[in-house]
C-alpha positions in Angstrom: 0.0 0.0 0.0 1.0 3.7 -0.3 4.0 4.6 1.8 3.0 8.2 1.6 -0.4 7.5 3.2 1.2 5.4 5.9 3.7 8.2 6.7 0.7 10.6 7.1 -0.6 8.4 9.8 -3.5 6.9 7.9 -4.5 3.2 8.2 -5.8 1.2 5.2 -8.9 -0.9 5.5 -8.0 -4.5 4.9 -11.7 -5.2 4.0 -11.8 -2.5 1.3 -8.4 -3.4 -0.3 -8.2 -7.2 0.1 -10.6 -7.9 -2.7 -9.2 -7.9 -6.2 -12.5 -9.1 -7.7 -14.8 -6.8 -9.7 -17.3 -5.5 -7.1 -20.3 -5.8 -9.5 -22.4 -3.7 -11.8 -24.2 -1.4 -9.3 -22.3 1.8 -8.7 -23.3 4.3 -6.0 -22.2 7.8 -6.6 -21.8 10.2 -3.7 -23.1 13.4 -5.3 -25.7 14.2 -7.9 -23.9 17.0 -9.9 -22.8 17.1 -13.5 -20.0 14.6 -12.9 -22.6 12.1 -11.7 -24.7 12.8 -14.8 -21.7 12.2 -17.1 -20.7 9.1 -15.2 -24.3 7.8 -15.6 -24.1 8.4 -19.4 -20.9 6.4 -19.5 -22.4 3.7 -17.3 -25.2 3.1 -19.8 -22.6 2.1 -22.4 -21.0 -0.3 -19.9 -24.2 -1.9 -18.7 -23.8 -0.5 -15.2 -26.5 0.6 -12.9 -26.1 4.0 -11.2 -27.7 5.4 -8.0 -26.8 8.8 -6.6 -26.8 10.3 -3.2 -27.7 13.9 -4.1 -27.3 17.0 -2.0 -30.6 18.7 -2.9 -33.8 17.9 -4.8 -32.8 19.9 -7.9 -29.4 18.4 -8.4 -28.7 17.6 -12.1 -28.9 13.9 -11.6 -32.7 14.2 -11.2 -33.1 16.5 -14.3 -32.1 13.5 -16.4 -34.4 11.0 -14.8 -31.6 9.1 -13.1 -32.0 7.0 -9.9 -31.1 8.6 -6.6 -32.2 10.1 -3.4 -31.4 13.3 -1.3 -29.2 12.9 1.7 -26.1 14.1 3.5 -22.8 12.9 2.2 -21.3 13.3 5.7 -24.0 11.1 7.4 -23.1 7.5 7.9 -26.8 6.3 7.7 -27.3 8.0 4.3 -24.1 6.5 3.0 -25.2 3.1 4.3 -28.5 3.5 2.4 -26.5 4.2 -0.8 -24.3 1.3 -0.1 -27.3 -1.1 0.4 -28.2 -0.5 -3.2 -24.7 -0.6 -4.6 -21.7 -2.9 -5.1 -19.2 -0.1 -5.0 -19.2 3.6 -3.9 -17.5 6.4 -5.7 -17.6 10.2 -5.8 -18.5 13.3 -7.8 -17.3 15.7 -5.1 -14.9 16.0 -2.2 -17.3 17.2 0.5 -17.0 13.9 2.4 -15.5 12.8 5.7 -12.8 10.1 5.2 -13.4 8.8 8.7 -17.0 8.0 7.9 -15.8 6.3 4.7 -13.4 4.3 6.8 -16.3 3.1 9.0 -18.1 1.9 5.9 -15.0 0.0 4.8 -14.9 -1.8 8.2 -18.5 -2.8 7.5 -17.4 -4.4 4.2 -18.5 -1.6 1.8 -16.2 -1.2 -1.2 -15.2 2.4 -1.5 -13.2 3.5 -4.6 -11.1 5.6 -4.2 -10.9 4.5 -0.6 -10.9 6.4 2.7 -7.1 6.8 2.8 -7.0 8.2 -0.7 -9.9 10.6 0.1 -8.2 11.7 3.3 -5.5 13.2 1.1 -7.6 14.3 -1.9 -10.0 16.3 0.4 -7.3 18.0 2.4 -4.8 20.5 0.8 -2.6 20.4 3.9 -2.1 16.6 3.5 -1.5 17.1 -0.2 1.3 19.6 0.6 2.8 17.1 3.0 2.6 14.4 0.4 4.3 16.5 -2.3 7.0 17.3 0.3 7.5 13.7 1.1 7.7 12.6 -2.5 10.1 15.5 -3.3 7.8 17.0 -5.9 8.3 20.7 -6.5 5.5 23.0 -5.4 5.0 26.7 -4.6 6.6 27.8 -1.3 4.0 27.1 1.4 3.3 27.9 5.0 0.5 26.1 6.8 -1.3 28.2 9.4 -4.3 28.0 11.7 -4.7 31.6 12.9 -4.8 35.1 11.4 -1.6 36.4 12.9 0.4 33.5 11.5 -1.2 34.0 8.1 -0.2 37.7 8.1 3.3 36.7 9.1 3.6 34.2 6.3 2.4 36.7 3.8 5.1 39.1 4.9 7.7 36.4 4.4 6.5 36.2 0.8 7.0 39.9 0.4 3.2 40.5 0.7 2.3 38.5 -2.5 0.6 35.3 -1.7 -2.4 33.1 -2.3 -4.5 31.7 0.6 -6.4 28.4 0.5 -8.5 26.7 3.1 -7.3 23.1 3.6 -10.7 21.6 3.2 -13.9 22.4 1.3 -12.6 24.6 -1.5 -13.2 24.1 -5.2 -13.9 26.3 -8.3 -12.4 29.3 -6.6 -14.2 28.8 -3.3 -12.0 28.8 -0.3 -9.3 30.7 -2.2 -8.2 34.3 -1.6 -6.0 35.9 -4.3 -5.9 39.4 -2.6 -3.3 39.2 0.1 -3.7 42.7 1.4 -4.1 42.8 5.2 -7.7 44.2 5.0 -8.8 41.4 2.6 -7.1 38.7 4.6 -8.7 39.9 7.8 -12.2 39.9 6.2 -11.7 36.5 4.5 -9.9 34.5 7.1 -12.1 31.7 8.4 -12.9 31.2 12.1 -12.8 28.0 14.0 -10.4 25.0 13.6 -9.7 25.6 10.0 -6.2 25.1 8.5 -5.1 27.6 5.8 -2.3 27.2 3.3 -0.4 30.4 2.5 1.5 30.0 -0.7 3.9 32.4 -2.5 2.2 33.6 -5.6 4.2 32.6 -8.6 4.2 34.2 -12.1 2.5 31.2 -13.8 3.3 31.0 -17.5 1.1 28.0 -18.2 -1.3 25.7 -16.3 -1.7 22.1 -17.2 -3.5 19.0 -15.9 -3.0 15.3 -16.2 -5.6 12.6 -15.7 -4.3 9.2 -14.6 -6.5 6.1 -14.1 -5.5 3.4 -11.7 -7.1 0.0 -11.4 -7.4 -2.1 -8.2 -4.5 -4.2 -9.3 -2.2 -1.2 -9.9 -2.6 -1.1 -13.6 -2.5 2.5 -14.9 -3.4 4.4 -18.0 -2.6 8.1 -18.5 -4.1 10.8 -20.6 -1.8 13.3 -22.3 -1.6 16.7 -20.5 -4.2 19.4 -21.3 -3.6 23.1 -20.9 -6.1 24.9 -18.7 -7.0 28.6 -18.4 -8.4 30.0 -15.2 -10.9 32.9 -14.8 -11.8 34.0 -11.3 -10.6 30.8 -9.8 -12.7 28.7 -12.2 -11.3 26.6 -15.1 -12.7 28.4 -18.2 -10.8 26.9 -21.1 -9.1 23.5 -21.6 -7.4 22.4 -24.8 -5.4 19.6 -26.1 -2.6 19.3 -27.3 -1.2 21.3 -24.4 1.5 22.8 -26.6 4.3 22.3 -24.2 7.6 20.5 -24.7 7.4 16.7 -25.0 9.8 16.3 -22.1 7.6 18.4 -19.9 4.5 16.3 -21.0 6.4 13.1 -20.1 7.4 14.5 -16.7 3.9 15.6 -15.8 2.5 12.2 -16.6 5.2 10.5 -14.6 4.5 12.7 -11.6 0.8 12.0 -11.8 1.5 8.2 -11.9 3.8 8.6 -8.9 1.2 10.3 -6.9 -1.6 7.9 -7.9 0.5 4.9 -6.8 1.6 6.6 -3.5 -2.0 7.2 -2.4 -3.4 4.0 -3.8 -6.0 5.6 -6.0 -8.6 3.3 -7.5 -10.3 5.3 -10.2 -9.2 8.6 -11.8 -6.9 11.2 -10.4 -6.5 14.7 -11.8 -3.2 16.5 -11.0 -2.9 20.2 -11.7 0.5 21.8 -12.4 1.9 25.3 -12.9 4.7 25.8 -15.5 7.3 28.4 -14.4 10.6 29.0 -16.2 10.1 25.7 -18.0 9.7 23.7 -14.8 6.7 22.0 -13.3 5.2 22.9 -9.9 2.4 20.7 -8.7 -0.6 22.6 -7.5 -3.5 20.4 -6.4 -5.1 17.0 -7.1 -8.7 15.6 -7.2 -9.6 11.9 -6.9 -12.7 12.1 -9.2 -13.5 13.0 -12.8 -12.4 16.6 -13.3 -13.4 19.6 -15.4 -10.1 19.5 -17.1 -10.9 16.0 -18.5 -14.4 16.7 -19.9 -13.0 17.0 -23.5 -12.0 13.3 -23.3 -15.6 12.5 -24.2 -15.0 13.7 -27.7 -11.2 13.8 -27.9 -10.1 10.4 -26.5 -10.6 6.8 -27.3 -12.1 6.3 -23.8 -13.6 9.2 -21.8 -12.4 9.9 -18.2 -15.9 9.0 -17.0 -15.9 5.5 -18.7 -12.3 4.8 -17.5 -13.2 5.9 -13.9 -16.1 3.5 -13.9 -14.0 0.7 -15.4 -11.4 1.2 -12.7 -13.9 1.2 -9.7 -15.9 -1.8 -11.0 -12.9 -3.9 -12.0 -13.3 -3.8 -15.7 -10.3 -3.5 -18.0 -9.1 0.0 -18.5 -9.7 1.6 -21.9 -7.1 3.3 -24.2 -6.5 7.0 -23.7 -5.2 7.9 -27.2 -6.2 11.2 -28.6 -8.4 10.6 -31.6 -8.7 14.1 -33.0 -6.1 16.7 -34.1 -7.1 19.2 -31.5 -9.9 19.9 -29.1 -11.0 22.7 -26.7 -13.6 22.9 -24.0 -15.3 26.0 -22.7 -17.6 26.3 -19.8 -21.1 27.7 -20.1 -21.6 30.0 -17.1 -25.0 31.1 -16.0 -25.8 34.8 -15.8 -29.5 35.0 -15.5 -32.6 32.7 -15.0 -33.1 32.0 -18.7 -32.5 28.7 -20.3 -30.5 28.1 -23.6 -33.0 27.2 -26.3 -31.0 26.5 -29.4 -28.2 24.0 -29.1 -27.8 23.3 -32.9 -24.2 23.7 -33.9 -21.9 22.2 -36.5 -20.9 18.6 -36.1 -17.5 19.7 -34.7 -19.3 21.3 -31.6 -20.7 19.2 -28.8 -22.9 20.8 -26.2 -23.3 19.3 -22.7 -26.0 21.0 -20.5 -26.1 20.0 -16.9 -29.8 20.6 -16.1 -29.0 23.3 -13.5 -30.9 26.4 -12.5 -28.9 29.3 -13.9 -27.4 31.8 -11.5 -24.4 34.2 -11.8 -21.1 32.3 -11.8 -22.7 28.8 -11.9 -21.5 26.3 -14.5 -24.5 25.4 -16.6 -22.7 23.2 -19.0 -19.8 23.0 -21.4 -19.0 22.9 -25.1 -16.2 20.9 -26.8 -15.0 21.9 -30.2 -12.9 19.7 -32.5 -10.6 21.3 -35.0 -7.3 20.9 -36.9 -5.4 23.3 -34.6 -5.8 24.3 -31.0 -6.3 28.0 -31.9 -9.3 27.0 -34.1 -10.7 24.7 -31.4 -10.4 27.4 -28.8 -12.1 30.0 -31.0 -15.0 27.7 -31.9 -15.5 26.6 -28.3 -15.6 30.2 -27.0 -17.9 31.4 -29.7 -20.4 28.5 -29.0 -20.2 29.0 -25.2 -20.8 32.8 -25.6 -23.8 32.2 -27.9 -25.4 29.9 -25.4 -24.7 32.2 -22.5 -26.3 35.1 -24.4 -29.3 32.9 -25.2 -29.7 32.3 -21.5 -30.3 36.0 -20.8 -33.7 37.3 -20.0 -35.3 39.5 -22.8 
């Protein structure tokens, strides 16, 4: 098992990891968001049955008529109910408690990725410790638990820093880019919350790698994609990433190293900064990821299908890119309208999530296929903009 997880003081459940048999065809997804919807679509092709533990009654999973129920992902009884109708549990978000998952594992529930993996994937402090232990380069970081220590750390970084809550942050939530004292005082969380203060780096490029690991240690890796962030949210993803081949190889090797160290079963997304031609690891997510959505159209096997293959014990699929270039753009809701016309050229694929629009909320994404990355990016942005405009109230 993963030495890094052992070094972090986490114990593996022998029940969860002793079985190398395929757990079955019934998959319980903790979460009912767009990732669960896209996993359910992939499950149809694999003949798998999906049940979701949704957070609220209007979660996307219900908009598409999928099976599920509303409950609390932190509540043991709700997770037990999901497990009673499932052969294996997996996730579409990180808002879980690894200790509750560990309890399920002691009861014989197969959880993939397991509690020890999720303990790291849901905690940026543990990720920082993992990267340190594996000697993987990352931005200079100070872990703090109070406001005074945060301000002191910022001063050590010459007043230029990024602050992140260790738990609960995603899509820009739990992140502060303004390191002025006034902003930090207003933002800093109260209670027993750990915060990472990181030196802000002049990022040239951001890339992400998806690696899929089976229960027997077999791995397949997708080529890196380049990501563009806007207000803390991934707005554009394209492949090829247009970085040096040696850098691509290094990013994939690091992703595999991390996946093996924390015993991932399923997909792992690893985000990197590129600075002065060198890689700095940023964060990871042990679930399908926004940066991998374009694999639906651009790869021989989508991230969603390969994740399900891994967690159910099916053979992993090939990850080859099957198009010259592809780009994905998010459709972000501004008003309470709904896009009406989704008719585009065959090289544009539209994925709507069935969400109620509101400012800043991801309503869907478009993926464009083209001969070059520039063409793909332009087509994806144009299509996303058109859909966003159609969602505006008259």
